[in-house]
N, C-alpha and C positions, 0 to 999 in steps of 0.2 A: 537402190529405190529411186524412184523419179520424184524430183521436188515439184510441188505445186507453185507455179510462177505467181499465183495471186495470194500466196500465203505471206505472212509477215517475214521480212528478211531477217536473217539471224544476226545482222551486224548491230541491231538496236536502234536503227534510224526511225522506226515506226512506219516505214514505207513498205509497199509490196515488193517482193523479190524481183518481179519483172521490171520494176521501175528503180531499182537500187543496185543490187550486185549480180545482175543477170549474167555478166561476163564470166562470173565465177561458178555459175549454177552447176555446170558439169563437173568441175573439180570438186564442189561440195558434195555432189551426189556420190562420187567415188570415195570421199572421205567417210561419209555416213555409212556406206556399204562395209568398209573396213571396220568401222565402229560396231556395226551389227554382228560382225564376226568376232568381236573381242580383240581386235588387232590395234590396240591403242598406240603402240610404239610406231607401227606403220602409219597410223593416222598422223602422229605427230611428225614424222619424218616428211610426209607429204605436204603438211602445213608449212613446215620449215622451208621446203623448196619453193612453194608458192609466194612465201614472204620475201624471197630474194628478188622476184619480179614485181611484187605488189607489197612493198614494205610497210605501208601505212594503212593497209585495209583492216577495218575494224572487225569484220566477221572472222578474219584469220587470226587476229590477235586474241579474240575472245575464245576461239577454239584452242589456240595454243595454250592459253592459261588453264582452260578446263582440262585438257589432256595432260598437262604437266602435273596438275593437282591430282588427277586420278592415278598417275603413275608414281605418286609419292615424291615428287620433285617440288617440295614446298617452297624453297628459296627461289628457285627458277620461276615458279608460277607467280610469286610476289613481285619479282622484277619485271616480268612480262605485264603484269597488271599495271605497275607504276608507268611503264612505257605506254600502255594503252591509254591511261588517263592523261598522260602528257600530250599525246598526239590527238586525242579526242576528248577534251575536258567537259564536253556536254553530251557524252554518249551515256545513256542510262545503264547499259550492261557494265561498261568500264567503272562507272561510279558505284554500282551495286557490288561489283567484285572487289573494289577498293574498300568498301564498307567491311566486308568480312576480313580482309587482310588487316585493316586498321584496328578492328575489334580484337583480332587475335594478338596483335603486337602491342597495342597500347590501351586495351580495355574496351568493353562493350559500348561505353558512352561515345567514344570517338567514332564508332561505326554509325551511330545514329545520324550524325551529321552528314556523312557521306550517302547514307540511304536517303535522307531528305532531298539531297542534291539530285540523287537518281530519280526520285519521284517527280521533282520539279522538271526535270529533263525529259520525262516520259511523254508529255503533251497528251495525256489521257489514253495512250496506247502502251500499255504496260507489257514488258517482256517477262517471260517466265522467270528468268534469273533475278529480277527485282522482287518478285513475289516470293521466291524461295528465301531471298536474303532476309525478308521480314521474319520468317520462322526461325532462321539461324540466329538472328539477333535476339528474338524473343527468348530462346534458350540460354544464350550467353548472359543476357540481362538478369534473368531469374537466378542463374548460378552465382552472379555477383551481388545479389541482394537487392537489385532494383526491381522490386515486385510490380510496382504500378507500371513502369515502362515495359517490362517483359510482358505483362498481361496485355497492355495496349497494342503492342506489335503483333500478338497473336489475334487479337480483336480485329486489327486492320486486315489481316488475311481473311477472317471470316466475313468481314464487310464486303470483300471482293468475291469470295467463294464460300458461301454459307455451309456447303456440304463438305468442305475439306476435313476429312476424318482426322488427320494428324493435328490440325489446329484445334478441332473440338477436343481431342484427347489431352492436348497441352493445357487448354482452359480448365477442363475437368481436374486435371493434376494440380493445377494452381489453386483451384477452389478448395481442395482437400489438404493443402499444405498446413500442418499444425503450426508452423513458424510464422505463417503469413497473417498479419492482423486483419481481422474482418473489415475494418474500415478501408482497406486497400483492395478488397475483392470486387468492389464496384467504385466507379469514379463519380464525382459530383456531376450533376447534369449541366450541360452547356446552357447558358441563360441568354435571353434577348434583352436589348437595352430598353430604356424608357422610350415611349412614343415620341417621335419628332425631336430626338436629341440632336444638337447641332453637329455631332460627329457620327450621326447615323451611317452615312455613306462609308466612312472608313471602317466602322465597326462591321458593317455588312460584308465589306471587301475581305476582312480578316476571316469571317466565318465562312465565306465562299472558299477561301484557301483551305480551311478546315475540311470542308466537304470533298476536296480534292486530295486530302491527306497531306497537305503541305503545311505541317505543323510549325516548322521553324519560321516560315514566312508568316503565318498567322500570328505566332507569338510576338515576332518583331512589330507587326502592325498594331496589335492590341497594346503592346508596351508603349509604343509612340502615342496612341490615343490616351493612354492613362495619365500622361503628363498634362494633358489639357482638359480631360473630362472631370478631373477631381475624384473624390471618393465615391465611386459608383460600384455597387455590388456585382452587376453582371461582368464588368471588366476584370475584377480581381478574381472572381470565381472561374471565369473562362481561362485566365492566365494561369491559375493553379492547376487546371486540368491540363492545359497544353504543356506547361513546364514539367508536370509529373510524367506525361507521355514521353517527353524528351529526356527524362533522367536528370533534370535540373533540380536537384534536391534543395539547395539553398534558395533558389528562385521560387520553388514551390512554397517553402516555408514563409517566405516574405509575402507572397500573394495571399496565402491563407490568413496571415496575421493582418494584412490589410483588409481583407474581407470581413474579419471579426470586428474590425474597428469601425465599420460603416454603420451609421445610425439606421435603425429600423430593421436590421437583419434579424429574423426570427430567433429567439433564444436557442432553440434546439439545434438549428442550423449553425449558429455561432459556436455552440459547445463542441458539435462534431467537427467543425473546421479546425478549432483550436486543438481538439484531440489528435486530429491528423497531423497538425504542425508539431505537436509534442512527440509523436512517433518519429517524425523525421529530423527534428531539430538536433543538430550536433551538440548544442549547449546542454540539452537535456541528456544526451548520451553520456556527457562527461560527469553526470551526477552518479558516481559509482563508489562502490566499496571494494578495496583491494582483496583479492583472493591470494593467499600467501603459500609459499613452501619454505620449510626450514629443515635443514639437514643436521643431524647429530652423528658424529662418529661413535661407533660402538666399540667398547673395550672388551666386553664379554657377551657374546650373542646368546649363549645358553641361558644366562642369568636374566638378560632382557626378555627373552621368550617366556621364561618361567614366571617373571614378575607381572608381564602384561596378561598372561593367560589366567592369573590367579585372582584378578580384581573385576568385581561386577560392574565397574564404570566403564569397562571396555567390552565391546561386542565383536566377536570374531566374525569376519566375512569369510564364507566358504571359499577355498582355493579355486573350485571350479568356477566361481562367479567373477574371478579376477582375470582379466585379459591384459597381458603385457604388450606394449607396442611391438611390432614386428622387429626382430633382431635383438630384443632386449630380454634379459633374464627376469622371470616374474619374481615377485617378492616371496619370502618365506612365509610371511603372514601379514594380514591386513586387518585392522581393527577400527571401529567407530569409537571415538572418544566422547563420553557422555558426561553431562554435568551432574549426574546422581546415579546410583546403582540402578541397574535394570532389574525390576522386580522379576521373581522367579515365574509368576504367572501373570497373565493379562486379565484373567477372569475377575471381574469386579474392580478393576483398576480405576482409581480416581484420577481426575484430570491433573491435578498438581503433582501426581506421582509419576507422570510420564517424563522420561529423560529427554533433554534436548541434545542434539548432536553438536558438539563443539568442533569437531574436525575429524580427520582420518589419519592413522599412523600406519606406515608401511615399513616392515623389517626386511632389509635386503642383507643377504650373506656376502662373504668375500667373493669378488670376481677377479679375473685376471688382471684387469686394469683398475679396479675400484675396491677400496676397503669395505668391510661390513659398515652399514650405516642404518640409521632410523630416520625416516622422512615423515614429517608432519605437514599436513596440508589443512588450512583453515582460513576463514575470513578475518580481516583485522579485529572486529569487535570481539572475537573468540580467541584471539591470539594468546592473551594473558592466561585465560582459563586452561587452554590447551598445553602451554608450556608449564604451568603449575602442575597439572596432573601428570605429565610425562616426567618431570623432575622428581615428583614424589615417588612415582612407581619404579622408574629406571634407576634413579640415584646415580651412584658412581660407575654403573655399568655403561653409561654413555659419557661422552665428553661434552665440551662446550659447543653449542650449535654455531653454525656458520651465519653469514649474513642473510637476511630476509630476501626472498626472490618473488616478485609479483608475477603470478602465472596467469592471472585473469582479472577482469573488472566486472563486478556484479552490479547491475543497476540498483541504486539505493531503495527506490520505491518497491522494486521486485523483491529485494532481500527482506524488506519488512513483511512481505506477504508470504514468504517461504514457510512451509510446514516442516521444520527441521527437527524432527523427533524420531524416536524409536519406540516401538511397542513390542512387548514379548510376543513370540510367534503364535502362542495359543490364544491371543485375544479374540474373543468371539466376534464374528463379523458385525452383528448388530451393534455391539459396544464400540467397535472401531469406527462405524459410521457416525454414531453419536459423538464420539470424542472428536472426530474430524470436523463436524459442524461446529462444535464448540471452538475448536482451534481456529477455524476459519473466521468465526465471529470475532474471536480475540485479535486476530491479525488485522482484520478490516477496521474494527471499531476502536482498538487501543494501540496496536503497534504502528500501523501505517500513518494515522493522523499525527502521531508524535515524532515522526522521522523528519528532521530538517532537509529540505531539498533545495538545490540551486534554482530549480524550476520556480520556486516561490521566493526567490531572493534570500535564500537561506532560512527562511521561516518554515514552520511546520504547517501542515494542512489546516490544523486548528486555528492557528494565528492568521494564516492567509485568508481564510474564509470570511474573516471580519474586515478584511481590507478591500474596499470597493475596487481597486486596481487589480487585485489578484483573484477575485471571486470567481471569474469565468475560468481561469486557469485551473482552480480547484475543481469546479464542476466537470471540466474536460478530463482531468486526471481520474476523477471518480468514475467517469464513464469507461475509461480504459481499464480500471480496476475490475469493474462489473463484467466487461467483455472478456478480460483475460482469465478470470477464474471460471466462468461458464459452468457453474453448478446450480442446480435448482434452488438452493438456499441462498444464493449470492444476491439476487436482486432485492430481496426483502432486507438483507443485512445492510447493503449499500444505502437503500432508502432510509433505514434507521440512522445511519451516519449522516446522510444529508439533513435529516431532521435535527439531529444534534447540532450540526454546524450551521443551522439557520438557512439552508439552501433549499430551493423549490424541489419538491418530489414529482417525478414524472407520472402523471395519471395514465391508466390504461387507455389505449388509442381506440376510439370509435371509428370503424372502417367506413361508416357512412359518409359519402361525399368526398372521399379521398381517393386518388389514383394509386392503387395498391402496388403496381409494378415501379412507381416512383418513390415509394416509402424507402427510406434508407435502411440498410441492414441493421444499423444500430437500434432502430425502433422496431424491428420485426417481432421481437419477443414481447413487446408491449401491446401488440394487437389484442383486442378483445375478441378471442376466437369464437366465443359463442354467438357474436353478432355477425359473423362472416356467412355469407350465403355458401351453399354447398360448393358451387363452382369456385368461388373465391377461396374457400378453405383448401380445396385441393391444389389450386394454384399457388397459394402461399406455402403449403406443405412441400410442393415440389421445389419451390424457390429456396426454402430453408435447407432442403435436402441437398440441392446442387451446390449451395455455398457453405455446407457443413456448419450451419448455426444451430448448435445443439439445444439451446434453451427453447428457440422458437420451434424446432422440429419436434421436441417432446410435447410441447403445448398443442401443436396442431395434430400430431398423431393421436393424443388422448382425445381430442375433440372428434376425430374421424371415428373413433370406436363408439362414441355416443350416438352416431347418426348411421343407422343401419341402411338408410336409403342411398348412401354414398358408397357402401361397400362394394357394390357391383361396378363401380367406375374406377375403382383403383386396384392396385395390387396389395391385397390385404396381407398376404404372406410377408411382403416387404415392409408393411407398416408394423406388424407385430415383431418382425425381425429388428427393426430400428428401435422400438421400444425395449427389446431385449438388450441391444447394444447399450442403450442409454441408461438402463436400470442398474441400481448398485446392489439391492437386496437379492441374494442368490436364488431364494425361493421364487421370487417374482420374476427373475430371469428365466428359470426353468419353466414357469407357467407361460410366459410370452413365447418361449421357444416351442412349446407344445402347441400353442395356438398358431404359430407361423407354420409349423410342420403340417397341421390339419388343413390350413388354408392352401398350402402348396399342393397337397394331395388332391384336394377338392378341385384345384384348377388344372390338375393333371400335370404337374410340374414336379421336378426332383425336389426332395427336402434334404438333400445331402449337406448343404451348408449349414442347416440348422441342427442336424445330427452331429456334425463335426463340432460346432460350437458347444453343444451339450456335453459331448465327449470331453472336450477341454475343460469345461467347468467341473464335470464329475471327477476327473483327474485331479484337479486343484483342491477339491473337497475331500479327496482321499476315498471316494465312493467306488471301491474296486469292482464290485459285482455289476453295477449299473454301467461303469465304464467298459468292462469287458463285453457286456451284452451290446452296447453301442458299436463297439469296434467290430464284433462279428457281424452285426447288421450292415454296417458300412461295407465290409469286405464282401458280403454276399449279394447285397442289393445295389450298391453304388460304385463298386470298385471299377467298373468299366466306363464310368462317366469321366469326362475330361478333368484331369487334375486330382481326382479323388484318390486313386491308387498311389500316385506319387506323394500326395500329402500324408497318407497313412504310413507309407515307408519312411517319410521324413520324420514323422512323429516317433516311430519306433527307433530310429537312429538317434534322435535327440534324447530319448529316454534310455538309451543304452542297450536296448533289447537286440539290436543288430549292429554290425559293424559297417565300415565304409564300403565293404564288398558285398553287403547285403546278407551275409550269413548271420545266424543267431549267435548271440553272446551269452555264455553262461554267467549268471548273476544271482545275487540274493532276490528272492521273490518279492515282487511289488505289483503295482497296477500293470497288467498286460505283460508281466515278466520282467519289468524294469525295477531298479532299486527305487524305493519310495521317495527318497530325497531328491532324486533326479527326475521325477515325473514333471512333464511340461507344465509350466507355470504361467500361461498366458492369462492377461486380465479376465476376470470372470465375465465381463460384459463386452468382450471383443469378438465380434462375429468373424468367423472363418469363411472365406470364399474359395471354392475350388480354383486352383491355379494362382491364388493370390496370397498376400497382397503386394506382389512385386510392383515396384514403381516402374513407369515407362522409362525407356532409355533416355539418358540425358540429352542426347543429340538428335534423337529421332532418326528415322530411316532415311538415308541419303540415296538419291537416285544416281546411278552410275552411268547411265546412257547420256549421250550427247543430245542436247535440244535440237530438234530439226523444225524447219518451217512447216506449219500445218499440224504439228503435234499438239494433242490435247494437253 
C-alpha cells in the first residue's frame, strides 16, 4: 500500500509523515504490505535490518515492539519498549507502550503514571496507541478493584470518541457490576472556585489541564493551591475526583474527609462524601470479623456420618450442589450447622423458630496423602456454638481439633446485616417474604446499631449517633446500609432507625428547580416520581436502568404504568420485563411477564426472553404442564432466533435430560423429562436473555494489525 505523506507519522512525533520520517516511507510501505499478508516474522526481520542503519528511529522501535508482542515475544517486546523510552523519553507511543508493560509487571496503578506522561507528551495530537492504552488500563484497573479509576479511563476514551462501541460496552458492564458500589458509578462534579479568589489563575490552570486529560499535572497544581487557599470546598472536591481517577485511594479519602470538614457544605453532600470515604478507607476495611476453619481428625468415619445424619440441627447439602476445587477430592458429606432443630415443615413457621446457621461441616474420607477429617468453617462469634454442637454429636469418633486457621475477613457491619438462617424447603413463598422483611428489620434496627465498629472509635452506632463528632459518620454508614440492601422495604426501615437515633430523615425530593442529571445516584430513589414531567420521568427511568439502581428503577417503572400517554414513547415490553425482574411475588411476576409478552407482540418483536423467564419460574414452582407447554412453544416458535435453541439445549443439559453429546438420557420422569430435584433453579425474578447473560471478555477484542499512517 502507498502511504499518505500528509498522514500522521507512525513515530509518534505528531508531525506529518512528509516532514518527519519521509526517508523511511518506502521501507514502511513494504513492511505494511508484509503485515497485510500476515507475514509478521518477515516484518520483524525487515525492521531489524533497518535498525542496523537507523538504530534510534522511533517508528522502527515502535514497530519492533508491536511485532514482538504479536509474535508472543513478551520479554523481548518489554526490553524493546524500555530501550524505546530510554532513547525517546518524550515520545507518546513509547510512554503508552511502557504504561502497559509497567501495568503488567507492577500493577495497573503504575501504568497510570506512564499514560499521563504519554498524554502530556502528545501536544493534543493523540496517536492511536495512546488511545488504546486507555482501554487496556481501564480493564486492568477494574480487574484489580480500582472501580473509579477503571471507569474514568473508559470515560476518557468516550470523551475522545463518543461512538467507541468497545468503550460503551465496558461502561455498560461496569454499571451492572453487582460488586461495584453505586456511589462509584458516577463521580462528584468538578466545581468552580469562589469568584475573584486570589488563587483563581492557578485553579483555572489546573482545570485547563483537566480539560486536556492531564490529571496528574492538574492534581499537583490543585494540591499546591490547597496549601494557600485554606479550607475551600471546590479544591477538595476536585482533588477527590482527580485522585480517584488516578487510583490514589489514600489521597482520595483524605480529600473527601477535608471536603466534609468544610463549613457550609450541604448536609447530603457531606454524607455522600463521607460514605465514599468509608468505602475506600483502609481503616474501615480493617473493621472485620475472622472467618475460621477448624480441622478434626476422624477416628471412625462411619460413626461420624451416622451421628451427623441423625440430628435435625444439621441440614445436609446435596452432593450435586458441592463443587470441589479443581484437582481436589470432594467431601463425602456437607452440612449446615444450626443453632436449633430445623422444623419438619415451614408452613406456619414462627419467626423465633427459624434456625440460624452457625457454620458448615465438611466430612472428607481418607485420601492417598491425607487422613479422614472433619472440617468446620464458621465466623468467630459462632465458633463456640459450632464446636459445642460437633463435640456433642461426633463425640469420640473425632479427635482433638487442630489450630484455628483464618480463611477470610468479613466486614463487621456487613456481618451484622447478614441473613444467616435456614428455612424448611416447603416454606410457602409468601411466608418466606414476610419472614425476610422481619429479619431485615431485625438486622437493621437491632443487630447493626449494637455492633461496635472501629469506624466509630469502637462505639456502636447507637452511642456514636449521640456524639457530635461521629454523627456524620453514622449518617454516612446508614446511607451505605440503605444502598447495599436495595430492597423496597429498606428505606422505610432505615428511616425508622434514623428516627430512633435522632438523625434527620431525608424527605422525598421535589424535582422542581433541580438539574436532574446532576442529582446524585444516592438520591435518585428519593425523587418524587409523581411530580416528574413525562420527559423527566422517562429520562430518570433510563438513568436508573443504565446504572442498575433497583429501587429507583422500580419506582419510575411503576409511575410509567400510571401514565398511558408515555406508553407510546418507551419500550413497554422492557418496562414490564423490568418489573417482573424486580418483583418477588411469583404470581405478580407471571402477571408482569404476560404483560411484557403482549407488549412485545403488539410492537412486532419477539417475546422469547419473556417466555424463557416464565419457563424457568414454572420449573422452579414444579408446574410441569405449564413448563412443558412453554418449552414446546419456544421450540416451535422461537428456536430459530439467535440464542434460543442453544439456551433450550443448555437447559435440557443442566436438568439432565440430555448428555454432553446432546443425546437423551434415561432418567426418572420430572419436568421435561428431568429428575424433579435437578430442575433448573434460577431466581424467580431473574429475566433470561437470548444469548446471555454472558459477561463481556475481560480484555476486550485486541486489534492485531499494525497501525499505519492515515488509518481510521
